[in-house]
Legacy VTK file of the C-alpha trace (Angstrom):
# vtk DataFile Version 3.0
C-alpha trace
ASCII
DATASET POLYDATA
POINTS 290 float
-26.040 -4.527 20.737
-24.689 -3.533 17.305
-24.941 -0.135 15.632
-27.399 -0.456 12.750
-27.542 2.277 10.103
-30.425 1.951 7.668
-30.840 4.104 4.540
-29.369 7.103 6.317
-29.312 10.386 4.409
-28.546 13.875 5.640
-29.012 17.197 3.885
-27.635 20.453 5.295
-29.774 23.605 4.886
-32.553 21.609 3.306
-35.061 23.460 1.111
-32.770 26.460 0.716
-30.591 27.513 -2.226
-27.595 26.303 -0.195
-28.739 22.754 0.480
-26.058 20.071 0.300
-26.593 16.335 0.601
-23.773 15.148 2.876
-24.944 11.528 3.245
-26.938 9.423 0.819
-28.571 6.069 1.592
-25.961 4.708 4.031
-26.473 1.119 5.165
-24.015 -0.298 7.710
-23.880 -2.645 10.671
-21.084 -2.305 13.237
-20.781 -5.304 15.516
-20.126 -5.267 19.253
-16.425 -4.979 20.045
-15.438 -4.284 16.446
-12.612 -1.848 15.612
-13.692 0.169 12.568
-11.550 2.508 10.496
-13.426 5.264 8.669
-11.550 6.919 5.810
-12.351 9.121 2.839
-11.320 12.394 1.208
-12.258 15.717 2.770
-15.980 16.327 2.338
-16.833 12.642 1.931
-19.256 12.652 4.887
-17.171 11.012 7.617
-17.765 13.632 10.317
-21.435 13.970 9.385
-21.870 10.206 9.756
-20.278 9.909 13.188
-22.335 12.834 14.526
-25.475 10.801 13.812
-24.244 8.001 16.060
-24.923 9.902 19.281
-27.671 12.227 18.146
-25.689 15.404 17.500
-27.326 15.420 14.080
-30.774 14.135 13.119
-31.244 12.131 9.951
-33.037 13.730 7.019
-34.211 10.209 6.234
-33.415 6.699 7.394
-32.435 5.786 10.941
-29.617 4.867 13.313
-30.209 2.212 15.969
-27.836 1.966 18.959
-28.376 -0.656 21.639
-31.863 -1.277 20.278
-32.773 2.432 20.514
-33.633 4.495 17.436
-31.657 7.717 17.862
-33.826 10.821 17.804
-37.097 8.955 18.149
-37.328 9.871 21.819
-35.514 13.102 22.763
-35.618 12.191 26.442
-33.517 9.097 25.672
-30.725 11.063 24.000
-28.951 11.501 27.330
-28.782 7.726 27.743
-27.512 7.285 24.184
-24.752 9.852 24.727
-23.602 7.949 27.792
-23.206 4.837 25.666
-21.560 6.592 22.716
-18.438 8.576 23.551
-17.483 10.982 20.758
-14.077 12.656 20.704
-13.565 15.363 18.085
-10.353 16.659 16.554
-8.271 18.651 19.052
-10.351 17.517 22.052
-8.070 19.498 24.369
-9.764 22.631 23.003
-12.863 21.457 24.873
-11.070 21.442 28.250
-12.265 24.250 30.474
-12.114 23.319 34.174
-9.415 24.511 36.578
-8.053 21.045 37.362
-7.630 17.733 35.587
-9.903 16.077 38.154
-12.681 18.621 37.639
-12.539 18.284 33.872
-12.769 14.490 33.915
-15.486 14.631 36.576
-17.676 17.071 34.640
-19.720 14.423 32.806
-20.277 12.104 35.773
-21.343 15.089 37.901
-23.961 15.988 35.310
-25.322 12.468 35.656
-26.028 13.253 39.313
-23.745 10.509 40.605
-22.618 10.294 44.239
-19.191 11.794 45.065
-17.745 8.347 45.768
-18.801 7.087 42.349
-17.422 10.221 40.658
-14.110 9.701 42.456
-14.005 6.064 41.331
-14.703 6.940 37.717
-12.133 9.742 37.574
-9.455 7.607 39.227
-10.152 4.646 36.937
-10.222 6.786 33.797
-6.917 8.450 34.647
-5.360 5.058 35.254
-6.684 3.594 32.011
-5.306 6.443 29.859
-1.987 6.461 31.693
-2.269 9.761 33.572
-0.431 9.785 36.934
-2.755 10.510 39.881
-0.514 13.387 40.974
-1.756 15.338 37.949
-5.329 15.365 39.281
-5.020 18.783 40.913
-2.928 20.336 38.146
-4.397 22.683 35.576
-4.932 20.769 32.328
-3.485 23.755 30.479
-0.078 23.174 32.099
0.230 19.727 30.506
1.799 18.622 27.234
-0.371 18.274 24.132
-0.429 14.491 24.452
-1.354 14.662 28.151
-4.133 17.181 27.453
-5.553 14.829 24.854
-5.464 11.997 27.414
-7.410 14.169 29.845
-10.057 14.760 27.183
-10.267 11.022 26.433
-10.449 10.249 30.166
-13.394 12.633 30.453
-15.276 10.601 27.843
-14.293 7.281 29.430
-15.561 8.490 32.815
-19.039 8.294 31.301
-18.339 4.555 30.847
-19.430 4.328 27.203
-19.639 1.044 25.334
-18.848 2.751 22.012
-15.877 5.080 21.465
-15.666 7.268 18.358
-12.506 9.258 17.635
-12.250 11.849 14.865
-8.570 12.325 13.914
-7.361 11.884 17.531
-3.673 12.408 16.631
-4.130 15.651 14.647
-1.427 18.178 15.466
0.620 15.897 17.733
4.340 15.239 17.316
5.366 11.663 16.374
5.892 10.616 19.987
2.531 12.008 21.123
0.847 10.430 18.117
2.279 6.992 18.892
1.305 7.316 22.565
-2.315 8.202 21.775
-2.693 5.441 19.187
-1.170 2.934 21.589
-3.620 4.072 24.231
-6.593 3.715 21.868
-5.504 0.193 20.956
-5.099 -0.653 24.650
-8.528 0.775 25.529
-10.206 -1.147 22.748
-8.770 -4.434 23.952
-8.963 -3.870 27.711
-12.489 -2.468 27.835
-13.831 -4.396 24.817
-15.134 -1.137 23.386
-16.705 -0.874 19.973
-14.239 1.602 18.465
-14.586 3.802 15.382
-11.457 5.659 14.294
-11.547 8.413 11.671
-8.055 8.959 10.303
-6.097 10.157 7.277
-3.132 7.943 8.192
-3.330 4.777 6.142
-0.438 3.253 8.126
-2.311 3.662 11.423
-5.544 2.354 9.973
-3.862 -0.689 8.416
-2.231 -1.611 11.725
-5.133 -1.097 14.109
-8.554 -1.835 12.679
-10.588 -4.972 11.948
-12.622 -3.438 9.135
-12.294 -0.395 6.900
-15.147 1.722 5.582
-14.272 4.054 2.700
-16.582 7.007 2.100
-16.830 9.114 -1.043
-19.339 11.849 -1.856
-21.619 10.877 1.023
-21.790 7.176 0.192
-19.977 4.003 1.254
-17.636 3.227 -1.635
-15.743 0.248 -0.195
-15.655 -1.826 2.964
-13.738 -4.872 4.096
-10.584 -5.839 5.940
-7.630 -3.460 5.498
-5.999 -5.997 3.185
-9.137 -6.228 1.029
-9.628 -2.468 0.830
-5.991 -1.575 0.149
-5.932 -4.146 -2.657
-8.219 -1.681 -4.500
-5.324 0.722 -5.032
-6.602 2.223 -8.295
-10.039 2.998 -6.871
-8.475 4.653 -3.822
-6.116 6.723 -5.971
-9.029 7.911 -8.118
-10.684 9.498 -5.068
-7.448 10.964 -3.703
-6.536 8.360 -1.080
-3.193 6.612 -0.718
-2.353 3.109 0.409
0.153 2.467 3.230
3.595 3.649 2.136
5.155 0.223 2.589
2.703 -1.173 0.024
3.725 1.573 -2.434
7.394 0.654 -1.929
6.704 -3.016 -2.600
4.756 -2.116 -5.742
7.751 -0.068 -6.921
10.080 -3.033 -6.325
7.713 -5.288 -8.251
7.655 -2.781 -11.143
11.472 -2.894 -11.212
11.363 -6.645 -11.784
11.668 -8.083 -8.273
9.435 -11.093 -7.732
7.824 -9.852 -4.507
4.230 -9.711 -3.359
2.615 -6.284 -3.025
0.018 -7.677 -0.610
1.738 -6.209 2.469
0.512 -3.739 5.077
3.441 -3.290 7.461
7.227 -3.391 7.694
7.358 -6.918 9.112
5.400 -8.288 6.162
7.601 -6.347 3.728
10.786 -7.612 5.386
9.573 -11.216 5.193
8.692 -10.819 1.533
12.097 -9.335 0.659
13.891 -12.085 2.605
11.931 -14.710 0.638
13.028 -13.034 -2.595
16.743 -13.063 -1.677
16.586 -16.664 -0.468
15.208 -17.650 -3.846
17.965 -15.680 -5.579
20.705 -17.367 -3.534
19.258 -20.841 -3.889
17.883 -21.038 -0.356
14.289 -21.693 0.655
11.766 -19.259 2.080
11.598 -21.187 5.325
15.310 -21.785 5.780
LINES 1 291
290 0 1 2 3 4 5 6 7 8 9 10 11 12 13 14 15 16 17 18 19 20 21 22 23 24 25 26 27 28 29 30 31 32 33 34 35 36 37 38 39 40 41 42 43 44 45 46 47 48 49 50 51 52 53 54 55 56 57 58 59 60 61 62 63 64 65 66 67 68 69 70 71 72 73 74 75 76 77 78 79 80 81 82 83 84 85 86 87 88 89 90 91 92 93 94 95 96 97 98 99 100 101 102 103 104 105 106 107 108 109 110 111 112 113 114 115 116 117 118 119 120 121 122 123 124 125 126 127 128 129 130 131 132 133 134 135 136 137 138 139 140 141 142 143 144 145 146 147 148 149 150 151 152 153 154 155 156 157 158 159 160 161 162 163 164 165 166 167 168 169 170 171 172 173 174 175 176 177 178 179 180 181 182 183 184 185 186 187 188 189 190 191 192 193 194 195 196 197 198 199 200 201 202 203 204 205 206 207 208 209 210 211 212 213 214 215 216 217 218 219 220 221 222 223 224 225 226 227 228 229 230 231 232 233 234 235 236 237 238 239 240 241 242 243 244 245 246 247 248 249 250 251 252 253 254 255 256 257 258 259 260 261 262 263 264 265 266 267 268 269 270 271 272 273 274 275 276 277 278 279 280 281 282 283 284 285 286 287 288 289
C-alpha cells in the first residue's frame, strides 16, 4: 500500500506566543517500492514530515495513511504502524545501549513478544543483510567503528521487518569510506528487500545517484518534485532557497559558459565524460558514436 499524505499541516506550540507552523498543506503520494529523496534547506520541514510517517508526531490538520491505516486515528494501532515504518535518525549509533550487538538488534523483536527462535532468525538475517560478520554478535557495539555502529543501528530497525525505511542524514559524521559503505548498503537493501525508501540528505551527488524521485521542501511546503534530472534542471529556483545542484552539473555549466558546446543536463561523472568526449569528437571531425 502507498503512503498517502493529504493536506498535512503541523504547528509546534500551537496557541502560544511561540507557535511555529512547520508544515503547511502537504499533499504527497509515495508508491510501493519507490526510492524517494527528500531535500530542502535547514528548517524546511523535512524532519517534521518524516516523523508523521510513523506517528512520532500527530498532525495539526490533515492526515497520513500508511498501508490503509490513518496514523493516529487509533492509538492501539501505532505499534503495528511502527513495525511497518522503520525510522532511522541522524547518528543512530547514539541510540545504541545494549551490552552486545546481538542484544541491541534483538531489542525490538523481543518487545514484540516473539519466540527466541524467531528473534535469532531476525537478528542473524539483519546482520547478514547489512554486512556485519556473525562473529561481532557478542561484541560490545561501542567497540566497533563508526560505520559498523551505524550498521548495527540499521540492523536493529530491519529486524522489525519494516516495509518502509526512512533515513534522516544516515551518513552524517562518517568519513568518505564509511559514507560510501552506508550508501551502498542502503541501495542494496532497497533493491534486495524491495523496501519503500525515503532518504533525507544534504548531498546532492548522493541523491542524484540513488533516488527515483526528489521532493524539495521549503518553508514547510513542497516546492518541487520530480525525477532528479527534472528537479536539478531548476537550478535557479534551488539556488534561491540555498540548495546546490550536483557539482558535476556546475562544472558542465561553467564549461558551457566558457563557450564549449556541451550539455549541462548531466548528473554524474559518466554522463559528463560522455558529453565531453562528444564535444572533442566534433572538434576533431569525428562522430559522437565513433
